[in-house]
C-alpha positions in Angstrom: 115.9 113.7 120.3 117.2 117.3 118.5 119.5 115.4 116.7 117.8 112.3 115.5 114.9 115.2 114.2 118.0 117.3 112.1 119.3 114.2 110.9 115.7 113.4 109.4 115.2 116.6 107.9 118.4 116.7 106.3 117.9 112.8 104.8 114.4 114.4 104.0 115.6 117.4 102.0 118.4 115.5 100.1 115.8 112.4 99.0 114.2 114.0 95.8 117.9 115.2 94.7 119.4 111.8 95.0 116.2 109.9 93.9 115.8 108.2 97.4 112.2 109.1 97.6 109.9 106.0 98.1 112.9 103.6 98.5 112.3 100.7 101.0 115.8 102.1 102.8 114.4 105.2 103.6 110.8 104.1 104.7 112.7 101.9 107.2 115.1 104.6 108.2 112.4 106.9 109.2 110.7 103.8 110.7 113.6 103.4 112.9 114.3 106.6 113.9 110.8 107.7 115.2 110.7 104.4 116.8 114.0 105.3 118.6 112.6 108.8 119.5 109.2 107.3 120.7 111.4 104.9 122.6 113.4 107.6 124.1 110.0 109.8 125.0 108.5 107.4 127.2 111.6 106.0 128.8 112.4 109.7 129.6 109.2 112.0 129.8 107.0 109.1 130.7 109.4 108.0 133.2 109.3 104.9 132.5 113.1 103.9 132.3 113.2 103.6 136.2 110.2 101.4 136.6 110.1 97.4 137.0 110.9 95.4 133.8 107.3 93.8 133.9 105.6 97.4 133.8 107.8 98.4 131.1 106.3 95.7 129.3 102.8 95.6 130.0 102.5 99.4 129.2 104.8 99.0 125.7 103.6 95.7 124.7 100.2 97.5 123.1 102.1 100.1 121.6 104.6 98.0 119.9 101.8 95.7 118.7 100.1 98.4 117.0 103.5 100.4 115.7 103.9 97.0 114.2 100.4 96.9 112.3 100.4 100.3 111.2 104.0 99.8 109.7 102.8 96.4 108.2 99.8 98.7 107.0 101.9 101.2 105.6 104.2 99.6 103.4 101.7 97.1 102.1 98.6 99.4 101.5 100.3 102.6 100.8 100.8 102.5 97.3 97.1 101.8 96.6 95.7 104.5 94.2 93.1 102.7 92.5 95.4 102.0 89.3 96.1 98.4 88.4 99.8 99.1 88.6 99.5 100.0 92.2 97.4 96.9 93.6 98.4 94.4 96.1 98.7 91.2 95.5 95.5 90.3 97.0 93.8 92.7 95.3 95.3 91.0 91.8 94.0 87.8 92.7 90.4 89.3 93.8 90.4 91.4 90.6 90.9 88.6 88.2 88.7 86.3 90.0 86.2 89.0 89.7 87.1 89.3 86.0 86.6 85.3 85.4 83.1 85.3 86.6 82.1 88.1 84.4 83.6 86.2 81.4 82.0 83.0 82.4 85.5 81.2 83.1 84.6 79.5 86.0 83.7 76.1 86.2 80.8 74.1 86.8 78.3 76.6 85.2 76.2 77.0 88.0 72.1 77.4 87.4 73.0 79.8 84.4 74.5 77.2 82.2 71.8 74.4 83.1 69.5 76.7 82.1 70.9 77.8 78.7 71.8 74.2 78.0 68.3 72.9 78.7 66.7 75.9 76.5 69.1 74.8 73.8 67.5 71.4 73.5 64.0 72.4 73.0 64.2 75.3 70.4 
């Protein structure tokens, strides 16, 4: 674990100077190394390395699912800061739909369109 941590620190200190900060491969590297360290902790310090295979998977499965969920959220939503350029594709779609509704670009018109047409005929 010490070797992995020292490697992470060296890469972390080198990243800004080499333009690696925020790149997908750097994120993937750090996530992978963190998972390796977490696996070592579970197997060595939690003494699961000598348990039956079924028990290992019973203990580890919820953590693995949760880790993948956190990785997904970090990579998918981690860049959002409120700026339009940082919106995720689903946010862009929702904003476009809201703008279309405000501008009246939606089809059908609804009650407001019918009332305005009816009112225009009587004036």
